[in-house]
N, C-alpha and C positions, 0 to 999 in steps of 0.2 A: 747622880746626874744621869747615868745610863739607865737606872731603873725608871726615873721619871720619863725619859724618852721612850722607853719600851711601853709604859702605860699609855702615853699619847698615841703610839702606833697602833696598839690594840683597839683603842677607842675609835680611831679612824677606820680601821678594817671593819669593825662591828657596825659603824654607821653605813659604810658602803654596801656591805652584804645585806644589811637590813632593808635598804632601799630596793635592792634587786628582789629580795624575798617578798616584799610587800607589793610588788608589781608596779612600783613607781618608775616612770620613764624619765631618765635624766636628760633625754634629748640627744641629738647627734653631737658629736665632738665639734668644737669650734672649727669653722672653715669647711665643714662637710654638710651635705644635704641628703635627706632620706629620698631614695628612688621612688618615682611615681609608679604606683601599681598599674599594670597593663590594663587598657580599656577592655571591657567585656565585648566579645565578638557579637556583631548584630545577628539577630535571629535569622535563620535561613528562610528564604521566601517559600511559602507553601507550594507544593508540587501541583501542577495543573492536572486535573483529572482528564484522562483520555476518554471523553464521554461519547465520542462517535466511533462507529464501527463500520468498516468496509470489507467486503468479501469479494475476492477475484475468482472467477470460475472460467475454465476454458481448456483448450487443447495445447498443442506445442508452443503457440505464441505466448500463452500465459506461463508455460512451464519453463521457458528459456529467457533470453535477455530482456525482452519487453516486460514480461511479468516481473523479473527481478528488479528492474529499475523502477517500475511503477510501485511495487511493494515497498521498496526502499524509500521512495519519495513520500509515500503516504505515512510510513512509520516515523519519518523525520518530523512530521507535523505534530506539535505537542498535544493536540486534541483528538488524534486519530489512532484507533487500534486497527491494524490491517491484517488480514489472513488470506490464504490462497489455497485453492485446490485445483490441480491441473493434471491432465493425462494426455500425453502425446498420442496421435493417430486415433483420436476419438471424436465423436459427434453425437447427433441424435439419430443417426441411421442404424446403428448397430448396438442396441441395448443388450443383445446376447453376448457382446464382447465387453462393453463398459456401459452401465446403465446410469446415464446422467440424471434421470428422473429420481432415482433412489438416492444417488450421491448428492444431488442438489438439495433434496429435502433434508438429508442428514446434516449437511453443512450449515444451512440456514438455522436449523434447530440448535446446532452447537454454538454458533457465533452470534446469533440474533443481530445481523447487520442492519445498519440504517440504509446502506446502499450496497447493491450487488452489481458488480461489473462483469459482463459476459462477452466472450468472443468464442464462437463455435460455428461450425458449418463448412470449414475448408475440406473436411473429409467426408462430407455428406452426399457427394455426387455419385451415389451408388444405390443398389437395391436396398429397400427398407425391410428390416427384419424385426420380429417381435422377440422379447426376452425368452419366451417359452417356445420359440420355434414357430412353426406354421408356414403358410405360403408367403414368399416374399413378394413385395411390390417393386417391380423392376423399374430402374431409372429409364426415363423417356416415355413411360406409359402415362396416359391421361390421368389415371387415379393417383399417380405419384405425388403430384402437386397438392392435392387435397390431403393426402395422408401426411405429407411433410408439414403442411400448414397446421394440422391438428397437433403434431408433435411440438411445434414451436409454442402453440397456445398452451398445451399441457405443461411444458417445462416452465414457461413464464408463470403459470398459475401455481406451480409447486414452490417456486422460490419467492413468490410475492407474500406480502403481509400488510396489514393496515399501517400506514405511515412509512412504509419502506419504499425506496425508489430503485428502479432497475435501469442501468445504463447498458444498452446493447450496442457493442461496437461493430460497425460494418466491416466486413472482411476486406482488408486493404487490397488495392489494385496491384496485380502482379506483372502485367505485360506479357503473360503466357497465353497465347490466343485460344488454344483448345481448353485450357483450364479456366480461362475467363468466361467461356461459353457456359460452363457449369456454374461458376460462381455468380454469373449474372442472374440466373434463375433463382439460386439460393438466396442471394441478397434481396431480390425483389420480394420473395415470400416473407423473409424475416422483417423487412421494412414494413410490409403490409400489416403483419400481426402486431408487431411491437408498437407501431405508430398509432394503432387503434386503442391502445391502453392508456389510461389516465395516469398510471403510476410508473410509466416507463418512458425512456427517451432513446430513440434510435440515433446514434451518432454517425453522421455521414463522414467517412474518412477519405473520400476521393480527393478532396483539396489538399490533403496531407501528402499524397503519394502519386499525384499526376502533375504534369507541368502545364503551361499555358495552352498547349496544343492538345491536352488530354492524354498525352502519352505517359507511360509509367515513369516516375521520377527515380533516377538511378542514384543521384548524388544530392546532398543537401548540407547546409550549414547546421552543425550540431554543437550544442553547448559543451564546452570542455575540449573541443578540437579546433585547431588553428585554421584548417582549410576544409572545404567541402568534403564530406565523407561518403563512401559507398554505403547504401542502405541495406542492400540485400545480399544474401549469400549466393553461391553459385547456382542453387536450385531455383532462384528467382522468387521464392516464397518466403523463406525464413529470413529473419533480420540479422545483420551483423551486429556487433557490440554497439557501434555508433547508431545503427538503425533502430535498435531496441530503445536506446536512450532518446532518440529523436521521437519515436512514437509515444513513449511514456510522457515526454514533455508536452505533447499535444493533449493527451487524455487526462493528465493530472488536473488542469483547471476545470475540466468537465465534472470531475468527481467533487472538487471543492465547491463548485456551484450547486451540485445536488445536495450537498450537506449544508449549504448556507454559510460556508466559512470563507474567510479571506485567505489569500496566498500565505502559506507559512514556511 
């Protein structure tokens, strides 16, 4: 009897192991269910190519808060690559100190921008010098205006290219009377030269920085702040953190418009 039971047990074990070895699936045990395999993750959306390029060029206004905020806003747009070259205390008057003709040409060759944003001139109310020296053209002399006009034309020509657009920002109003006398002449010459070009736009910033009476705007509402904020530092020229953000918020749509892009 025991031998017969042993033989049946061996037969059952052989059948069970044979089923496993043959790859047969006996199915889940009664009362259980096979877990559903996880769904495949959807393919990631293709990255949007940053097909537009913007280059910022200028003095301390581009080097500090305004330039920081404008650069950040442009880089946050999924279709824009932005770059910047700035140097404080520079302009077109003193290529012996910093040659914007050479630097501008280098930067546009390096970045091949679709749009170049420029703000220069706040330091140009002085004698004009050449890179290699020579006789200066003194501020206030009749020939100064013609010489400065030619420098603006030359610089705009250096940074221009077929299909490229130039956005030249007017020097913001400061409220400093003596300084404004110089800036008034410089603004007028820049406006004259840039407005005559078909590939450039001169952006009048006076409405951003003057009140209804034409006086310099000292405070304004700025995105990210609960109350009106002071726009200028104690020198009356450079921007506070809030002022830089305020100015960038005004210029950003101008750049998008030049690129033919919607707000991003």
